[in-house]
KOLZASE-83829 format. One record per residue: chain; z, x, y of N, C-alpha, C in turn. Coordinates in nm, 2 decimals. Atoms other than C-alpha are relative to their C-alpha. Layout:
BEGIN
R chaine   n_c3   n_c1   n_c2  ca_c3  ca_c1  ca_c2   c_c3   c_c1   c_c2
R      A      Z      X      Y      Z      X      Y      Z      X      Y
...
! end
This chain:
BEGIN
R chaine   n_c3   n_c1   n_c2  ca_c3  ca_c1  ca_c2   c_c3   c_c1   c_c2
R      A   0.00   0.08  -0.12   0.00   0.00   0.00   0.00   0.09   0.12
R      A   0.01  -0.07  -0.12  -0.08   0.12   0.35   0.13   0.00   0.07
R      A  -0.12  -0.01  -0.08   0.21   0.25   0.55  -0.05   0.02   0.15
R      A   0.06   0.01  -0.13   0.14   0.17   0.92   0.11   0.00   0.11
R      A  -0.08   0.01  -0.12   0.30   0.23   1.26  -0.09  -0.06   0.11
R      A   0.08   0.06  -0.12   0.17   0.01   1.55   0.06   0.05   0.13
R      A  -0.04  -0.04  -0.13   0.19   0.14   1.90   0.05  -0.13   0.07
R      A  -0.05   0.10  -0.08   0.38  -0.07   2.15  -0.11  -0.10   0.06
R      A   0.11   0.08  -0.06   0.05  -0.19   2.31  -0.06  -0.10  -0.11
R      A   0.05   0.09   0.11  -0.05  -0.35   1.97   0.09  -0.13   0.00
R      A  -0.09   0.11   0.00   0.27  -0.56   1.97  -0.01  -0.09   0.13
R      A   0.01   0.07  -0.13   0.24  -0.65   2.34  -0.12  -0.09   0.00
R      A   0.12   0.08   0.00  -0.12  -0.76   2.30   0.01  -0.12  -0.10
R      A  -0.02   0.11   0.10  -0.04  -0.96   1.99   0.09  -0.11   0.05
R      A  -0.09   0.10  -0.05   0.25  -1.14   2.15  -0.05  -0.08   0.12
R      A   0.05   0.07  -0.12   0.07  -1.22   2.47  -0.14  -0.05   0.00
R      A   0.14   0.04   0.00  -0.29  -1.25   2.38  -0.06  -0.04  -0.13
R      A   0.06   0.03   0.13  -0.34  -1.28   2.01  -0.11   0.09  -0.04
R      A   0.12  -0.08   0.03  -0.67  -1.16   1.88   0.02   0.10  -0.11
R      A   0.00  -0.10   0.11  -0.72  -0.85   1.66   0.15   0.06  -0.02
R      A  -0.14  -0.05   0.02  -0.36  -0.71   1.73   0.08  -0.10  -0.08
R      A  -0.08   0.10   0.07  -0.21  -1.04   1.61  -0.05  -0.01  -0.15
R      A   0.05   0.00   0.14  -0.44  -1.03   1.30   0.07   0.11  -0.08
R      A  -0.06  -0.11   0.07  -0.29  -0.69   1.21   0.15  -0.03  -0.03
R      A  -0.14   0.03   0.03   0.07  -0.81   1.25   0.01  -0.11  -0.10
R      A   0.00   0.11   0.10  -0.02  -1.12   1.04  -0.01   0.07  -0.14
R      A   0.01  -0.07   0.13  -0.12  -0.88   0.76   0.13   0.06  -0.05
R      A  -0.13  -0.05   0.03   0.22  -0.72   0.78   0.10  -0.11  -0.04
R      A  -0.08   0.12   0.03   0.39  -1.06   0.78  -0.03  -0.05  -0.14
R      A   0.04   0.05   0.14   0.20  -1.15   0.46   0.02   0.10  -0.11
R      A  -0.03  -0.11   0.10   0.30  -0.82   0.29  -0.12   0.07  -0.04
R      A   0.13  -0.07   0.04  -0.06  -0.68   0.28   0.01   0.14   0.04
R      A  -0.02  -0.14  -0.04   0.06  -0.36   0.45   0.15   0.01   0.04
R      A  -0.14  -0.02  -0.04   0.40  -0.20   0.52   0.00   0.05   0.14
R      A  -0.01  -0.03  -0.14   0.47  -0.19   0.89   0.14   0.07   0.03
R      A  -0.12  -0.07  -0.04   0.73   0.05   1.04   0.01   0.01   0.15
R      A  -0.03   0.00  -0.14   0.90   0.06   1.38   0.12   0.08   0.02
R      A  -0.13  -0.07  -0.03   1.17   0.27   1.55   0.07  -0.08   0.11
R      A  -0.07   0.06  -0.11   1.44   0.16   1.79  -0.06   0.03   0.13
R      A   0.07  -0.04  -0.13   1.26   0.35   2.07  -0.12  -0.09   0.02
R      A   0.12   0.09  -0.02   0.94   0.14   2.01   0.05  -0.14   0.03
R      A  -0.05   0.13  -0.03   1.14  -0.18   2.00   0.06  -0.01   0.14
R      A  -0.06   0.00  -0.13   1.32  -0.08   2.32  -0.12  -0.01   0.10
R      A   0.11   0.00  -0.09   0.98  -0.02   2.49  -0.07  -0.13   0.00
R      A   0.06   0.13   0.01   0.84  -0.35   2.36   0.09  -0.10   0.09
R      A  -0.09   0.08  -0.08   1.15  -0.52   2.51  -0.02   0.02   0.15
R      A   0.01  -0.03  -0.14   1.12  -0.35   2.84  -0.13  -0.05   0.06
R      A   0.13   0.04  -0.05   0.75  -0.42   2.88  -0.01  -0.16   0.01
R      A   0.00   0.15   0.00   0.79  -0.79   2.79   0.08  -0.05   0.12
R      A  -0.08   0.05  -0.11   1.07  -0.83   3.05  -0.06   0.04   0.13
R      A   0.04  -0.04  -0.13   0.93  -0.62   3.33  -0.14  -0.04   0.03
R      A   0.14   0.03  -0.03   0.55  -0.66   3.31  -0.03  -0.15  -0.02
R      A   0.04   0.14   0.03   0.53  -1.01   3.15   0.11  -0.10   0.04
R      A  -0.11   0.09  -0.05   0.86  -1.15   3.29   0.05  -0.10  -0.11
R      A  -0.06   0.09   0.11   0.97  -1.29   2.95   0.15  -0.01   0.02
R      A  -0.14   0.02  -0.01   1.31  -1.44   2.96   0.07   0.07  -0.12
R      A  -0.07  -0.07   0.11   1.58  -1.26   2.75   0.00  -0.07  -0.13
R      A  -0.01   0.07   0.13   1.60  -1.53   2.48  -0.14   0.01  -0.07
R      A   0.13  -0.01   0.06   1.22  -1.52   2.43  -0.03   0.14  -0.05
R      A   0.02  -0.14   0.04   1.22  -1.14   2.42   0.08   0.02  -0.13
R      A  -0.09  -0.02   0.11   1.51  -1.14   2.17  -0.07  -0.06  -0.13
R      A   0.07   0.07   0.12   1.31  -1.39   1.94  -0.12   0.08  -0.04
R      A   0.11  -0.09   0.04   1.01  -1.16   1.95   0.04   0.12  -0.08
R      A  -0.05  -0.12   0.07   1.21  -0.86   1.85   0.05  -0.03  -0.14
R      A  -0.04   0.05   0.13   1.37  -1.06   1.57  -0.12  -0.02  -0.09
R      A   0.12   0.03   0.08   1.03  -1.17   1.45  -0.06   0.14  -0.05
R      A   0.05  -0.13   0.04   0.91  -0.80   1.45   0.09   0.06  -0.11
R      A  -0.09  -0.05   0.10   1.22  -0.70   1.26  -0.01  -0.07  -0.14
R      A   0.01   0.07   0.13   1.14  -0.96   0.99  -0.11   0.05  -0.09
R      A   0.11  -0.05   0.08   0.83  -0.78   0.88  -0.02   0.15   0.01
R      A   0.01  -0.15  -0.02   0.86  -0.42   1.01   0.13   0.07  -0.04
R      A  -0.12  -0.08   0.04   1.10  -0.17   0.86   0.04   0.10   0.11
R      A  -0.04  -0.09  -0.10   1.30   0.02   1.11   0.04   0.14  -0.06
R      A  -0.03  -0.14   0.04   1.31   0.40   1.07   0.06   0.07   0.11
R      A  -0.06  -0.08  -0.11   1.51   0.66   1.26  -0.07   0.14  -0.01
R      A   0.07  -0.13   0.00   1.29   0.96   1.35   0.10   0.11   0.02
R      A  -0.08  -0.12  -0.01   1.45   1.30   1.30  -0.07   0.12   0.06
R      A   0.09  -0.11  -0.05   1.16   1.52   1.41  -0.05  -0.04   0.13
R      A   0.05   0.02  -0.14   1.08   1.55   1.78  -0.14   0.06   0.01
R      A   0.13  -0.06  -0.03   0.72   1.61   1.88  -0.04  -0.01   0.15
R      A   0.04   0.00  -0.14   0.56   1.69   2.21  -0.15   0.04   0.00
R      A   0.14  -0.02   0.01   0.19   1.67   2.13  -0.08  -0.05   0.12
R      A   0.07   0.07  -0.11   0.08   1.43   2.41   0.07   0.03   0.13
R      A  -0.06  -0.04  -0.13   0.15   1.58   2.75  -0.02  -0.11   0.11
R      A   0.04   0.09  -0.10  -0.03   1.31   2.96   0.09  -0.13   0.01
R      A  -0.08   0.12   0.00   0.20   1.02   2.85   0.11   0.03  -0.11
R      A  -0.10  -0.05   0.09   0.51   1.17   2.69   0.06  -0.11  -0.09
R      A  -0.06   0.11   0.09   0.65   0.83   2.55  -0.09  -0.02  -0.12
R      A   0.09   0.02   0.12   0.34   0.82   2.32   0.05   0.08  -0.12
R      A  -0.05  -0.09   0.11   0.51   1.10   2.12   0.10  -0.08  -0.09
R      A  -0.09   0.08   0.09   0.77   0.84   2.00  -0.07  -0.07  -0.11
R      A   0.07   0.07   0.10   0.50   0.66   1.81  -0.03   0.10  -0.11
R      A   0.02  -0.10   0.10   0.41   0.99   1.63   0.13   0.03  -0.08
R      A  -0.13  -0.03   0.06   0.78   1.06   1.56   0.03  -0.11  -0.10
R      A  -0.03   0.11   0.09   0.81   0.71   1.41  -0.09   0.01  -0.13
R      A   0.09  -0.02   0.12   0.50   0.77   1.19   0.04   0.11  -0.09
R      A  -0.05  -0.10   0.09   0.64   1.09   1.06   0.12  -0.04  -0.08
R      A  -0.12   0.05   0.06   0.97   0.93   0.98  -0.03  -0.10  -0.11
R      A   0.04   0.11   0.10   0.80   0.64   0.80  -0.09   0.05  -0.11
R      A   0.10  -0.05   0.09   0.56   0.87   0.61  -0.12  -0.09   0.00
R      A   0.11   0.09  -0.02   0.29   0.65   0.76  -0.13   0.07  -0.03
R      A   0.14  -0.05   0.02  -0.08   0.69   0.67  -0.09  -0.03   0.12
R      A   0.08   0.04  -0.11  -0.21   0.52   0.98   0.09  -0.04   0.12
R      A  -0.05   0.05  -0.12  -0.11   0.47   1.34  -0.11  -0.09   0.06
R      A   0.10   0.08  -0.07  -0.28   0.18   1.52   0.04  -0.01   0.14
R      A  -0.03  -0.01  -0.14  -0.30   0.21   1.89  -0.12  -0.03   0.09
R      A   0.10   0.02  -0.10  -0.50   0.09   2.19   0.00   0.11   0.10
R      A  -0.02  -0.11  -0.10  -0.39   0.40   2.38  -0.09   0.12  -0.03
R      A   0.10  -0.11   0.02  -0.66   0.66   2.44   0.07   0.14  -0.02
R      A  -0.06  -0.13   0.02  -0.41   0.95   2.45   0.03   0.02  -0.15
R      A  -0.02  -0.01   0.14  -0.32   0.87   2.09  -0.13   0.01  -0.08
R      A   0.13   0.00   0.07  -0.67   0.78   1.97  -0.08   0.12   0.01
R      A   0.08  -0.12  -0.01  -0.82   1.09   2.11   0.04   0.11  -0.09
R      A  -0.04  -0.10   0.10  -0.61   1.29   1.86  -0.08  -0.02  -0.13
R      A   0.07   0.03   0.12  -0.80   1.12   1.58   0.09   0.00  -0.12
R      A  -0.10  -0.01   0.11  -0.52   1.23   1.34   0.11   0.09   0.05
R      A  -0.12  -0.08  -0.03  -0.18   1.39   1.35   0.07   0.03  -0.14
R      A  -0.07  -0.04   0.13  -0.04   1.58   1.04  -0.04  -0.10  -0.11
R      A   0.06   0.08   0.10  -0.27   1.38   0.81   0.02  -0.15   0.02
R      A  -0.02   0.14  -0.04  -0.19   1.05   0.98  -0.12  -0.04   0.08
R      A   0.12   0.04  -0.08  -0.51   0.87   1.09   0.05  -0.09   0.12
R      A  -0.03   0.08  -0.12  -0.50   0.72   1.44  -0.12  -0.08   0.03
R      A   0.11   0.09  -0.02  -0.72   0.41   1.48   0.03  -0.10   0.10
R      A  -0.01   0.12  -0.09  -0.79   0.14   1.74   0.03  -0.12  -0.09
R      A  -0.02   0.12   0.08  -0.69  -0.21   1.63  -0.13  -0.05  -0.07
R      A   0.12   0.04   0.06  -1.05  -0.30   1.57  -0.05   0.09  -0.11
R      A   0.04  -0.09   0.10  -1.13   0.01   1.38   0.09  -0.01  -0.13
R      A  -0.09   0.02   0.11  -0.82  -0.04   1.16  -0.04  -0.12  -0.08
R      A   0.03   0.12   0.07  -0.91  -0.40   1.08  -0.13   0.02  -0.07
R      A   0.13  -0.02   0.07  -1.27  -0.30   1.00   0.01   0.09  -0.12
R      A  -0.02  -0.09   0.11  -1.15  -0.02   0.78   0.06  -0.07  -0.12
R      A  -0.07   0.07   0.11  -0.92  -0.24   0.57  -0.08  -0.11  -0.06
R      A   0.08   0.11   0.05  -1.17  -0.52   0.54  -0.12   0.05  -0.07
R      A   0.12  -0.06   0.06  -1.44  -0.28   0.42   0.02   0.02  -0.15
! end
């Protein structure tokens, strides 16, 4: 089974707009892939939902509980500093290492431009969905 870490932007897009990111989360909800998340990623999701999208605390809490129902939380132990342009993107890589993930799904060009990191493929949401449907 695929071990996957989704970047914050995948969750934010799924929660606010649906589409391909939501289809990916639906695969995790149905047990078709193993999704992993870290506390730092959950904190970032919470912050973005509150600040940028002005979600009320109760709605934000429900979203985080929903994510926790299908994503396994891991605690990264290895720090990385690969992405200099957007340092918080490194938290996604740290989560992927801790989860022993095979794929990171991200809409972020800083991550996607890497292509891979320590044998972990980095794909856009569309490329990921296309790859698993093939």
